[in-house]
C-alpha positions as a printed NumPy array, in Angstrom:
array([[ -8.901, 122.063,  29.101],
       [-10.25 , 119.529,  31.578],
       [-10.165, 116.801,  28.902],
       [ -6.555, 117.605,  28.046],
       [ -5.464, 117.365,  31.663],
       [ -7.362, 114.098,  32.06 ],
       [ -5.701, 112.651,  28.989],
       [ -2.273, 113.728,  30.216],
       [ -2.989, 111.731,  33.35 ],
       [ -4.032, 108.757,  31.23 ],
       [ -0.756, 108.923,  29.324],
       [  1.087, 108.654,  32.622],
       [ -1.112, 105.745,  33.713],
       [ -0.595, 103.932,  30.427],
       [  3.143, 104.262,  30.823],
       [  2.907, 103.114,  34.427],
       [  1.053,  99.88 ,  33.843],
       [  2.652,  99.234,  30.438],
       [ -0.566,  98.296,  28.736],
       [ -0.048,  97.001,  25.212],
       [ -0.563,  99.676,  22.568],
       [ -2.477,  98.944,  19.38 ],
       [  0.408, 100.497,  17.474],
       [  2.728,  97.538,  17.961],
       [  2.54 ,  93.758,  17.962],
       [  3.807,  91.945,  21.022],
       [  5.056,  88.377,  20.871],
       [  2.573,  86.292,  22.89 ],
       [  5.508,  84.32 ,  24.291],
       [  6.228,  87.417,  26.375],
       [  3.513,  86.911,  28.948],
       [  5.029,  88.379,  32.069],
       [  6.483,  91.866,  32.286],
       [  8.874,  92.123,  35.26 ],
       [  8.699,  95.915,  35.103],
       [  4.927,  96.07 ,  35.642],
       [  4.012,  97.227,  39.156],
       [  2.616,  94.363,  41.212],
       [ -0.395,  96.226,  42.574],
       [ -1.965,  99.052,  40.575],
       [ -5.228, 100.435,  42.039],
       [ -8.443,  99.86 ,  40.102],
       [ -9.005, 103.61 ,  39.83 ],
       [ -5.797, 103.823,  37.769],
       [ -6.325, 100.705,  35.676],
       [ -9.886, 101.718,  34.711],
       [ -9.121, 104.926,  32.779],
       [ -6.224, 103.222,  31.015],
       [ -8.557, 100.4  ,  29.952],
       [-11.116, 102.913,  28.713],
       [ -8.473, 104.77 ,  26.689],
       [ -7.135, 101.519,  25.216],
       [-10.603, 100.224,  24.339],
       [-11.428, 103.521,  22.651],
       [ -8.201, 103.321,  20.683],
       [ -8.929,  99.703,  19.742],
       [-12.454, 100.461,  18.503],
       [-11.865, 103.891,  17.003],
       [ -8.455, 103.361,  15.533],
       [ -6.696, 102.785,  12.286],
       [ -7.007,  98.991,  12.2  ],
       [-10.793,  98.688,  12.598],
       [-12.554, 101.941,  11.724],
       [-10.384, 102.817,   8.725],
       [-10.915,  99.603,   6.68 ],
       [-14.542,  99.154,   7.717],
       [-15.404, 102.765,   6.914],
       [-13.84 , 102.258,   3.497],
       [-15.826,  99.067,   2.948],
       [-18.987, 100.877,   4.053],
       [-17.97 , 103.687,   1.658],
       [-17.884, 106.553,   4.123],
       [-14.162, 106.92 ,   3.311],
       [-11.913, 106.132,   0.389],
       [ -8.263, 105.143,   0.657],
       [ -6.269, 106.452,  -2.279],
       [ -2.728, 105.206,  -1.556],
       [ -0.642, 102.519,   0.13 ],
       [ -2.373, 100.123,   2.549],
       [ -5.581, 102.154,   2.561],
       [ -5.911, 101.723,  -1.198],
       [ -5.339,  97.966,  -1.09 ],
       [ -7.645,  97.381,   1.892],
       [-10.369,  99.5  ,   0.307],
       [-10.179,  97.107,  -2.628],
       [-10.944,  94.182,  -0.279],
       [ -7.358,  93.048,   0.237],
       [ -7.103,  92.159,   3.931],
       [ -4.351,  89.823,   5.129],
       [ -3.768,  88.092,   8.479],
       [ -0.799,  90.38 ,   9.128],
       [ -3.065,  93.428,   8.755],
       [ -4.925,  92.52 ,  11.943],
       [ -2.012,  91.566,  14.21 ],
       [ -2.285,  94.923,  15.995],
       [ -6.022,  94.579,  16.609],
       [ -5.686,  91.075,  17.998],
       [ -2.704,  91.734,  20.25 ],
       [ -4.074,  95.005,  21.601],
       [ -7.351,  93.385,  22.646],
       [ -5.92 ,  90.129,  23.983],
       [ -2.616,  91.197,  25.499],
       [ -3.719,  94.67 ,  26.56 ],
       [ -7.335,  95.722,  26.971],
       [ -8.995,  92.425,  27.877],
       [ -6.105,  91.343,  30.087],
       [ -6.402,  94.553,  32.087],
       [-10.176,  94.161,  32.341],
       [ -9.552,  90.765,  33.951],
       [ -7.268,  92.51 ,  36.472],
       [-10.053,  94.917,  37.426],
       [-12.527,  92.064,  37.789],
       [-10.124,  90.07 ,  39.955],
       [ -9.422,  93.051,  42.198],
       [-13.118,  93.914,  42.373],
       [-14.012,  90.378,  43.409],
       [-11.217,  90.291,  45.989],
       [-12.448,  93.547,  47.552],
       [-16.169,  92.936,  46.929],
       [-16.311,  96.152,  44.874],
       [-19.518,  95.728,  42.9  ],
       [-19.339,  99.071,  41.066],
       [-15.911,  98.428,  39.595],
       [-16.911,  94.9  ,  38.661],
       [-20.074,  96.075,  36.902],
       [-18.225,  98.656,  34.824],
       [-15.494,  96.141,  33.941],
       [-18.151,  93.675,  32.777],
       [-19.692,  96.282,  30.476],
       [-16.317,  97.164,  28.98 ],
       [-15.569,  93.466,  28.53 ],
       [-18.878,  92.925,  26.744],
       [-18.07 ,  95.728,  24.286],
       [-14.644,  94.266,  23.547],
       [-15.993,  90.737,  23.087],
       [-18.796,  91.885,  20.791],
       [-16.323,  93.755,  18.607],
       [-13.962,  90.792,  18.413],
       [-16.594,  88.19 ,  17.647],
       [-18.353,  90.418,  15.099],
       [-15.048,  90.81 ,  13.259],
       [-13.501,  87.353,  13.735],
       [-16.372,  84.96 ,  14.522],
       [-15.248,  82.223,  16.922],
       [-12.62 ,  83.594,  19.322],
       [-10.662,  82.49 ,  22.408],
       [-12.353,  83.349,  25.686],
       [-12.986,  80.559,  28.185],
       [ -9.332,  79.429,  28.043],
       [ -7.803,  82.865,  27.38 ],
       [ -6.096,  85.344,  29.748],
       [ -4.032,  82.707,  31.557],
       [ -0.736,  84.385,  30.684],
       [  1.907,  81.648,  30.385],
       [ -0.371,  78.831,  31.575],
       [ -2.083,  78.226,  28.212],
       [ -0.663,  79.516,  24.943],
       [ -3.178,  77.541,  22.855],
       [ -6.634,  78.579,  24.075],
       [ -9.512,  76.983,  22.223],
       [-11.938,  79.017,  20.145],
       [-15.349,  79.53 ,  21.723],
       [-18.19 ,  79.651,  19.205],
       [-19.741,  82.991,  18.371],
       [-23.016,  81.734,  19.81 ],
       [-21.238,  80.986,  23.098],
       [-19.565,  84.413,  23.06 ],
       [-22.907,  86.169,  22.69 ],
       [-24.338,  84.109,  25.54 ],
       [-21.355,  85.265,  27.605],
       [-21.869,  88.894,  26.547],
       [-25.512,  88.922,  27.589],
       [-24.582,  87.264,  30.885],
       [-21.918,  89.898,  31.54 ],
       [-24.395,  92.701,  30.868],
       [-27.048,  91.16 ,  33.125],
       [-24.483,  90.734,  35.886],
       [-23.284,  94.311,  35.382],
       [-26.816,  95.663,  35.754],
       [-27.239,  93.66 ,  38.958],
       [-23.909,  94.84 ,  40.365],
       [-24.465,  98.495,  39.522],
       [-28.073,  98.523,  40.72 ],
       [-27.196,  97.139,  44.162],
       [-26.003,  99.271,  47.092],
       [-22.296,  99.981,  46.861],
       [-19.931,  97.495,  48.445],
       [-16.151,  97.751,  48.653],
       [-14.437, 100.573,  46.779],
       [-16.602, 103.236,  45.178],
       [-16.205, 103.681,  41.441],
       [-13.411, 106.162,  40.658],
       [-11.253, 107.15 ,  37.696],
       [-14.101, 106.754,  35.192],
       [-13.446, 108.903,  32.103],
       [-16.652, 107.982,  30.295],
       [-19.47 , 108.67 ,  32.758],
       [-17.547, 110.37 ,  35.572],
       [-18.465, 107.583,  38.027],
       [-22.227, 107.87 ,  37.371],
       [-23.438, 104.305,  37.875],
       [-26.967, 105.005,  36.57 ],
       [-25.576, 106.029,  33.2  ],
       [-23.577, 102.788,  33.104],
       [-26.788, 100.855,  33.791],
       [-28.54 , 102.725,  30.971],
       [-25.69 , 101.873,  28.606],
       [-25.817,  98.204,  29.601],
       [-29.464,  97.953,  28.523],
       [-28.683,  99.625,  25.184],
       [-25.772,  97.243,  24.644],
       [-28.05 ,  94.299,  25.423],
       [-30.393,  95.501,  22.692],
       [-27.47 ,  95.654,  20.24 ],
       [-26.299,  92.159,  21.213],
       [-29.791,  90.751,  20.669],
       [-30.475,  92.587,  17.407],
       [-27.272,  91.459,  15.712],
       [-28.504,  87.871,  16.167],
       [-31.845,  88.621,  14.483],
       [-31.313,  86.009,  11.744],
       [-30.692,  83.362,  14.396],
       [-33.446,  84.395,  16.808],
       [-37.004,  84.75 ,  15.532],
       [-37.953,  86.552,  18.756],
       [-35.132,  89.104,  18.497],
       [-37.369,  92.083,  17.758],
       [-39.642,  91.411,  20.724],
       [-36.611,  90.772,  22.923],
       [-35.167,  94.164,  21.917],
       [-38.467,  95.865,  22.733],
       [-38.589,  94.137,  26.115],
       [-35.02 ,  95.139,  26.99 ],
       [-35.562,  98.776,  26.045],
       [-38.785,  98.828,  28.056],
       [-36.681,  97.873,  31.087],
       [-34.007, 100.518,  30.538],
       [-31.66 , 102.212,  28.127],
       [-30.148, 105.551,  27.268],
       [-32.564, 108.369,  28.124],
       [-31.196, 111.045,  25.769],
       [-28.079, 112.029,  23.848],
       [-26.648, 113.143,  27.197],
       [-26.307, 109.425,  28.01 ],
       [-24.152, 108.655,  24.955],
       [-21.277, 106.364,  25.863],
       [-18.269, 108.162,  24.402],
       [-14.574, 108.513,  25.135],
       [-13.085, 111.85 ,  24.112],
       [ -9.473, 112.068,  23.092],
       [ -7.26 , 115.125,  23.263],
       [ -3.839, 116.057,  21.932],
       [ -1.74 , 117.643,  24.664],
       [  1.298, 115.505,  23.836],
       [  0.464, 113.949,  20.479],
       [ -2.077, 111.545,  22.004],
       [ -5.181, 112.624,  20.109],
       [ -7.931, 110.666,  18.419],
       [ -6.499, 107.737,  16.438],
       [ -7.885, 108.971,  13.105],
       [ -6.368, 112.388,  13.804],
       [ -3.025, 110.693,  14.386],
       [ -3.371, 108.588,  11.234],
       [ -4.175, 111.563,   9.019],
       [ -1.34 , 113.548,  10.531],
       [  1.172, 110.768,   9.855],
       [ -0.071, 109.262,   6.569],
       [ -3.096, 111.126,   5.258],
       [ -4.052, 108.597,   2.584],
       [ -7.801, 108.514,   3.241],
       [-10.536, 111.017,   2.482],
       [-14.285, 111.051,   2.185],
       [-16.004, 108.461,   0.003],
       [-18.128, 109.318,  -3.013],
       [-21.027, 107.07 ,  -1.997],
       [-21.42 , 108.769,   1.391],
       [-20.896, 112.342,   0.187],
       [-23.28 , 111.877,  -2.735],
       [-25.93 , 110.492,  -0.39 ],
       [-25.586, 113.397,   2.047],
       [-25.701, 115.904,  -0.809],
       [-28.758, 114.23 ,  -2.334],
       [-30.712, 114.558,   0.914],
       [-29.351, 118.05 ,   1.761],
       [-28.129, 116.596,   5.052],
       [-26.762, 119.243,   7.469],
       [-24.42 , 116.684,   9.032],
       [-22.171, 116.905,   5.989],
       [-20.485, 120.002,   7.466],
       [-19.344, 117.915,  10.444],
       [-18.413, 114.732,   8.613],
       [-16.353, 116.432,   5.895],
       [-14.025, 119.353,   5.239],
       [-13.127, 121.304,   2.107],
       [-16.044, 122.525,   0.039],
       [-17.496, 121.831,  -2.401],
       [-17.83 , 118.452,  -0.756],
       [-16.619, 115.641,  -2.981],
       [-15.757, 112.018,  -2.328],
       [-13.468, 109.512,  -3.965],
       [-14.932, 106.508,  -5.746],
       [-14.124, 103.428,  -3.689],
       [-10.907, 101.829,  -4.886],
       [ -9.813, 104.896,  -6.865],
       [ -6.556, 106.798,  -6.429],
       [ -8.245, 110.205,  -6.519],
       [ -6.636, 112.479,  -3.907],
       [ -8.687, 115.568,  -4.794],
       [-11.464, 114.857,  -2.346],
       [-12.843, 116.277,   0.868],
       [-10.995, 115.335,   4.025],
       [-12.493, 113.913,   7.206],
       [-14.314, 116.522,   9.288],
       [-13.665, 117.426,  12.901],
       [-16.485, 115.218,  14.205],
       [-14.579, 112.225,  12.856],
       [-10.928, 113.163,  13.125],
       [-10.223, 116.209,  15.281],
       [ -7.576, 115.706,  17.955],
       [-10.318, 115.8  ,  20.602],
       [-12.948, 113.81 ,  18.677],
       [-14.837, 111.042,  20.433],
       [-15.047, 107.286,  20.046],
       [-18.707, 106.3  ,  20.371],
       [-19.381, 102.981,  22.121],
       [-23.201, 103.172,  22.123],
       [-25.441, 106.159,  21.447],
       [-29.014, 107.284,  21.872],
       [-29.29 , 107.61 ,  18.083],
       [-28.318, 103.966,  17.574],
       [-30.736, 102.912,  20.306],
       [-33.635, 104.764,  18.643],
       [-32.891, 103.182,  15.268],
       [-32.72 ,  99.741,  16.912],
       [-36.075, 100.469,  18.527],
       [-37.525, 101.604,  15.192],
       [-36.419,  98.391,  13.488],
       [-37.788,  96.216,  16.28 ],
       [-41.167,  97.989,  16.273],
       [-41.54 ,  98.102,  12.484],
       [-43.373,  94.77 ,  11.977],
       [-45.968,  95.393,  14.704],
       [-46.359,  99.152,  15.286],
       [-45.358, 101.373,  12.376],
       [-46.532, 104.548,  14.077],
       [-44.269, 103.946,  17.086],
       [-41.478, 102.8  ,  14.768],
       [-41.736, 106.03 ,  12.774],
       [-41.56 , 108.122,  15.938],
       [-38.428, 106.244,  17.027],
       [-36.972, 106.744,  13.537],
       [-37.509, 110.523,  13.741],
       [-36.027, 110.588,  17.233],
       [-33.016, 108.672,  15.931],
       [-32.394, 111.301,  13.262],
       [-32.708, 114.095,  15.826],
       [-30.351, 112.321,  18.219],
       [-27.769, 111.925,  15.457],
       [-28.025, 115.62 ,  14.558],
       [-27.491, 116.466,  18.231],
       [-24.563, 114.089,  18.473],
       [-22.593, 115.588,  15.594],
       [-23.337, 119.15 ,  16.714],
       [-25.896, 120.424,  14.185],
       [-27.529, 123.683,  15.3  ],
       [-31.274, 123.661,  16.036],
       [-31.352, 119.875,  16.128],
       [-34.45 , 119.856,  18.345],
       [-36.416, 121.674,  15.605],
       [-34.698, 120.039,  12.654],
       [-37.834, 119.465,  10.599],
       [-38.459, 123.212,  10.362],
       [-34.818, 124.326,  10.554],
       [-33.782, 122.079,   7.637],
       [-36.915, 121.746,   5.475],
       [-35.19 , 120.334,   2.365],
       [-33.533, 117.611,   4.424],
       [-36.798, 116.912,   6.262],
       [-38.646, 116.544,   2.97 ],
       [-36.177, 113.853,   1.917],
       [-36.302, 111.735,   5.074],
       [-39.82 , 112.173,   6.511],
       [-43.151, 110.658,   5.511],
       [-46.739, 111.884,   5.447],
       [-47.901, 108.367,   6.304],
       [-45.927, 106.371,   8.923],
       [-47.246, 103.169,   7.353],
       [-44.844, 103.761,   4.471],
       [-41.793, 103.462,   6.721],
       [-39.438, 100.706,   5.574],
       [-36.478,  98.863,   7.027],
       [-34.367, 100.365,   4.243],
       [-35.181, 103.911,   5.396],
       [-34.287, 103.054,   8.988],
       [-30.99 , 101.367,   8.158],
       [-29.965, 104.066,   5.678],
       [-30.35 , 106.767,   8.327],
       [-28.666, 104.533,  10.879],
       [-25.79 , 104.139,   8.391],
       [-25.351, 107.913,   8.336],
       [-25.527, 108.13 ,  12.128],
       [-22.908, 105.401,  12.62 ],
       [-20.249, 106.979,  10.403],
       [-16.873, 106.672,  12.103],
       [-17.751, 103.445,  13.941],
       [-17.65 ,  99.733,  13.085],
       [-21.339,  99.068,  13.673],
       [-22.95 ,  99.807,  10.297],
       [-20.862,  96.918,   8.927],
       [-22.922,  94.616,  11.148],
       [-26.168,  96.11 ,   9.852],
       [-25.052,  95.684,   6.25 ],
       [-24.229,  92.026,   6.794],
       [-27.542,  91.54 ,   8.608],
       [-29.905,  93.453,   6.305],
       [-28.138,  94.162,   3.01 ],
       [-28.685,  97.907,   3.475],
       [-27.554, 100.353,   2.254],
       [-28.105,  98.532,  -1.042],
       [-26.406, 101.229,  -3.134],
       [-22.824, 100.393,  -2.115],
       [-20.767,  99.62 ,  -5.211],
       [-17.894,  97.257,  -5.95 ],
       [-14.515,  98.987,  -5.563],
       [-12.37 ,  99.653,  -8.59 ],
       [ -9.928,  96.737,  -9.072],
       [-11.605,  94.816,  -6.247],
       [ -9.9  ,  91.639,  -5.058],
       [-13.299,  90.002,  -4.411],
       [-16.651,  90.112,  -6.178],
       [-18.489,  91.089,  -2.977],
       [-17.756,  92.831,   0.312],
       [-15.765,  90.775,   2.845],
       [-17.923,  89.193,   5.536],
       [-15.295,  89.202,   8.295],
       [-11.661,  89.858,   9.224],
       [ -9.066,  87.086,   8.86 ],
       [ -7.525,  85.672,  12.008],
       [ -4.305,  87.427,  12.978],
       [ -1.092,  85.954,  11.598],
       [  0.359,  86.056,  15.113],
       [ -2.46 ,  83.857,  16.431],
       [ -2.251,  81.442,  13.492],
       [  1.465,  80.991,  14.178],
       [  1.318,  80.674,  17.967],
       [ -2.072,  79.056,  18.646],
       [ -2.487,  75.566,  17.219],
       [ -6.281,  75.896,  17.523],
       [ -6.439,  78.753,  15.   ],
       [ -6.35 ,  78.145,  11.245],
       [ -6.432,  80.649,   8.378],
       [ -9.906,  81.626,   7.202],
       [-11.261,  83.36 ,   4.109],
       [-12.618,  86.875,   4.603],
       [-15.57 ,  85.801,   2.442],
       [-16.631,  83.256,   5.07 ],
       [-19.641,  84.344,   7.115],
       [-19.677,  84.493,  10.9  ],
       [-22.372,  82.529,  12.758],
       [-24.998,  85.287,  13.013],
       [-24.487,  86.354,   9.365],
       [-26.974,  83.946,   7.81 ],
       [-27.223,  84.084,   4.014]])
């Protein structure tokens, strides 16, 4: 009930500050809204930003196509069918681009400006973390993106593209600055309105370290010291348990539930994918009851028009489901990968802890004793000798844990795992896309942005 009341308040806030919704494209020539209140308090802007960022990252335009490409889902009609077959056009990503650039990131700049003007280090630190998440998502999807010349409203309608390498340098700088700001004694206004960690600055610090590890690991093909850097960061801090998971929960008091819930309610042309369901069935994975509905669990072959498949489970698409920004499970799998070359025993322990954390996250009963509670599953994913642990085992279990997010797509591009993903029926390409195209709106209005092939690799995605 508390979540529903909080989300009702967010709906009012969103209407108040007129933040751009990811459900509509806004002409970038419209840079000043005369109806927007001149001075909205940070404690009201913050929850609206968090809701918008969650909608951006967990919504129809990012999670749906990427979860089809990663074969968790299958789209069997209309746009979902064509995108699942690797057809992705610049117009398909107009909503994503405009929502980030003319909504979420613009409002984050407002918080930062107000925080600097009032010397409010807690608000600034949280805004920097949210900004880092948004920038990582954008650059992972689009490669080089506007940043250093962006967010000037009408002053510059043609911001240059900063390189992905520069964006990641910026991201790590933002996270370092956030840790400094949140670790220092409070100055200015105390953090308020936080719908993710309820104004708990220590949890924000923990999340910042975990996000640093993610930002370093994704560059592993460009940085030969990435694994040691990840170990060093996680030795300094990080999420301490699943209770530290960075998640935004939606609710549906007035039709404002989780974006996948809304999509299924309105269109309903996606269901579970055969590759994912077959994998869960083959390992007797108890998480299948949370990822999927309608037994016996079956999935559609990617690119097929088969509608007789299991639907998305409540963990993924209930009205009050969560959007997961960074989790303890992901952190443990990152740690396992980083430790694998030098300490297989420690890597194996982190791997097991990652599986347990994922079971806890989705709501599996007896997760703390999973190896005895689910012996058939344990037999399929555990080892008698930790020295036999492989990167493939780690990434495959991380793939399961990251269902419903965009992040396994990064791991696939980085590692090639899972290596059992198949080419969609009637695929438009002979291999999975390596990126999103630039938005048609940006190509039209920004002279610095040209069309790009979705087969072109981003900077960190080294062949």
